[in-house]
N, C-alpha and C positions, 0 to 999 in steps of 0.2 A: 085899308092896308091889309095885305095877305102875308102871313108869316107862318111857316111850318118848320118843324125841326124833324129831321129824319134820322132814326136810329140806324146807323150803318151796320151795327152789330147788336141785335136785340139782347144777346147774352151780356153785353156791357150795358146795363140797364139804363134806359132813357130816363133821365131825371129832370123834370121841368125846373127851371131856375128863375130867379127874379128878373132875368133879362128878357124873358118872354113878354111881349107887349100886350098885356091885357088892356081892356078899355080904360080901367082905372089908371094904369101907368101912362097910357097915351093921353088921357085927359089931364093928368098932372103935367105932362109935357106940352099941353095945349095943342095937341094934334087933332083931337076930336072935341066936340062940343059938350058931351056929357059922358059919365062913366057907366051909364045904365046898360045892362046886358040886352043885346038885340033879340035874343031868343026867348027870354021870358018877359022882357019889358017891365021888370018889377024890382030887380035888385042890382046893386053895383057889381060889375064884372071884375073881380080880382081873380087871381090864379085858382084859388080854392073853388070859387063859384064856377068858373069856366070849365074846370075839369072834374068837379066832384058834386057841388051843391045845386047846380042849375036844374030846375024842374024838367027842362027839356031833355035831359040825359038820364033821368032817374031809372028808366026802364032798363038801361044798360047795366047799371050797378046793382039793381034789385035782383037781377038774374044770377048774380054772383053771391050765393049764400055764404060762402066762406069769408066774405067781407062784412057779414052782419055785426060781429063784435066791434069792428072799427066804425061802422055807421052809427053806433050808439054814442060815440064821442064826437062832440062838435069841434072842428078844427078851424082856428082863426088864421093860421098861416099854413102854407103847404108843407113846410118842414115838420109841423106837428103831425100832419097826416102821414107824411113819408116815414117819420120815426116809428109810427105804429105798424105800417106795412113792412118795415125793415125787420120786424120780429117774426114775420112769416117765413115759410120755406122759400128757397131761391126760385123754384119754378113759379110759385104764386107771385113773387115779386116781379118776375118777368112778364106774367100775364097782366098784372096791374099796370106796370109802366108802359107796356105796349098798348093797352086800352087807353091810357091817358094820351099817348101819341096819336092814336086813331081819332079820339075825340077832338083833339086840337086841330088835326088836319081836316077833320070833317067840318068843323066850324068855319074854317077858312074857305073850304070848297063851297059851302052854302052861300057865303058872302059874294062869291063870283058865279053863282047859279050853276054849279057843277053837280053832277049826279053823285050821291053819297049812299053809304050803307044805312039801312034802317037802324035806329037806335038800339032796338032789342037784339040786333045781330052783331053788335060791336064786339062782344066777348068772343063769339065763334070766329069772327074775322081776325081778331088779334091772335087767337090760338092757331089759326091757319097760317098766318104770317110767320109765327114762330116756327111752325113745323116746316114751312117752305125754306126758311133760313137754315134750319138744322139739316135738312136734306142737301142744301147747296154746299154746306160745309164738308159733307162726305164725298163730294164730287171733286176729285183731284186729277185733272188731266195733266199729261206730261207737257211741260212748258220749257222750252230752251232757256237756259240760264242767261240772264242779261247782266252786263257789267253794272256795278253799283253806280247809281246816279248821285251827283253832288247834291248836298242838302240845299234846299231852297227856303229862304225865310220870307214870310209874308211881310210886306211893308205897308204902312198906313198911307192913305192917299193924302195929297196936299190939302191945305185948308179950303173949306167950302166945296170940296169934291167928294164923290163917292167912288168906292172901288167894288167891282163885280168879279166874283170868282164863280166858275161853273165847272161841272164835271158830269161824266156819265158812268153808270154802273151796269153790268150785264148779269142777268139771271138766266143761265143757260138751261137749267132744268125746266123752267116755265116758258122758255122762248120769249122772255121779256127783257126790257132794259129800263133803267131808272135815270132820270135827269135831275140834277140838283143845281140850284143857284143861290148864292149868298151875296147880299149887298151890305157893305159896311161903310160907316162914316169916318171922318178924320180921326175920331177917338178910337177906332177899331171896333166899335159896338155894332152888332148886327141890326140893321134897320129893316131889312126884309129878307126872307128866304122862301124858296119854293122847291117842291119836289113833285115829280110826276112819273108815273109808271106808263110805259108805252110798249107796243109790240117791238121785239128786237129787230132792228133793221139789217141784221146779218153782217155787220162789220163794226169794229171799234171806232173807226174813223167817222162813220155815219152817225154813230151814237154821240160822239163828241160834237159833231156839226149840229145835230139837233139840239144839244144842250146850249150851244152858242146861239142858236136861233131863238131859243126861249128867252135868252137875255134881252134881245131886242124886240 
């Protein structure tokens, strides 16, 4: 199962929650046969392990010397780790949360044999992402005012069914677009999500069509 969570706005810090399906959570729900991490093959994969403790990602965190005091304290729950990070400056919190997002996305890409960033480059990749987002916020093209749209409420699917929502986003400064898909069950819980960055197809309609295509 591939699940990613995309921070639409890195300044609104991406905070991993208990709803993210670690192998431990999936094992408890009898979705997988064991809770052991596929990347180190040695420890149970809970959220702390997947994003922080796994030996396979240590070269990413070791490069961030400003996190040394936090690494000295063992975190059993992600909220413990998050509480310590919350005491840092806001820019450092943004880097930490974006690195967590990159690590989570990277794990999912590896599971489907996609090309990923080297572990030691995760920090610089996260900073580049934040810089790109900051630049995009300064780009304010003149857009004709549109009449307000009526509010649309998301409705849960019927019993034993799943509901798929998809969307496309455009990054004009980098001539790229992003595709996003979320699948929820009848309780409203996210079962799977996907995000993908592509070359901008030069129209909003084409971007939306490609997002719909990724659904199927």
